[in-house]
N, C-alpha and C positions, 0 to 999 in steps of 0.2 A: 305573113305568118299567121297561121290559125291555131288558136289555143282553146282547149276545152278544160274548164274548171269543173271539179266534181265535189259535191257537198251533199249533206242530208237534205237541206231545205234552202230556199232562196226567198228574197223579198216577195211579198210583204211580211213574211215571217221575220220577227225581230229577234236578233241574237248577235253575239259578238262575231262569230265566224261568218254568219250570214251577211253581216254589214261589210266585213272585209272582202268577201267574195263579190259583193255588189260593187264596191268601190274599185276593185281591181278591174272587173269587167267593163264598167262604164268609163273609167279613165283610159284604159288601154284602147278601147274602141274609138276614142277620139284621136288616136295616133294614126298616121299614115301607114298602110301596109300591115296593120295588126287587126285581127278580128278575134274576139273572145266570146265564146258561147259557154253556157252553164248546163250541166246535167245534174238534176236533183230528183227527189221523190215527192210525190204529192203527200199532203198530210194524210189524206184518204180519198180514194176515188180513181177515176179513169185517167189515162195518159192525156197530157195536154202539152202542146207546143205553142209558146207565145212569145211576143217580143215586149220587153219592158225597158223603157229608156234606151233603146237601140241595142239591147242585149237579147239574143235568141236564148230562150230558156226551155230546155227539154225537162218536162216533169213526168217521170215514170209513174205508172199506175201502182197503187198500193192498196193492201187490204186493211191496213192499220199499223200500229206500232207495238213493239214488245221491248221493254226496258229502254225506251227512247230510240229504238232502232226501227226504221221503216221496214215493213215486211213486203217485199216486192220481187217477184220473178221478172216482171217487165223491165226492171232496172237492168238486169243482166242482158236481156235481149236488146234493149235500146243501146246500151253501151257497146255491145259487139257490132251492132249495125252502124253506128256513127264514128267509132274511134279512128277508123282509117282516114277520115276527112281532116284530121288534125296533125299538126307538126309537133305539138307539145301538149301533154295532159298534166294538169295540176290537181293534186288530190289534197283536200283539206281534212285534217284530223279533228276530232275523232269521228270516223265513219267506217266501221269494220266491214260493212257490206261489200265495199269495193275490193277488199283484200281476199274475198272468197273467189274472185274471178281473175285477179292479176296473177301472171306466172311467177 
């Protein structure tokens, strides 16, 4: 099973939700037949895809933040591009950006 977690940010950013996303991804990736990837936004900068502790992390390009919300058109493009590769998508709150694209 392939799972995509969606959140605003990911490790090394420190926060409560970020820590939970990291723990879920790393622990499930140790199980047979389960692969968890993460889609987040950069704090600021270009898109980056990296592997951290066995977790593939897609970081969408952003131009900055407004009211703690990443400003990213690349997030929408990247989500639409990769979403069909996953059996399950987990969305972590609060992240209003994802609700602009979901049906």
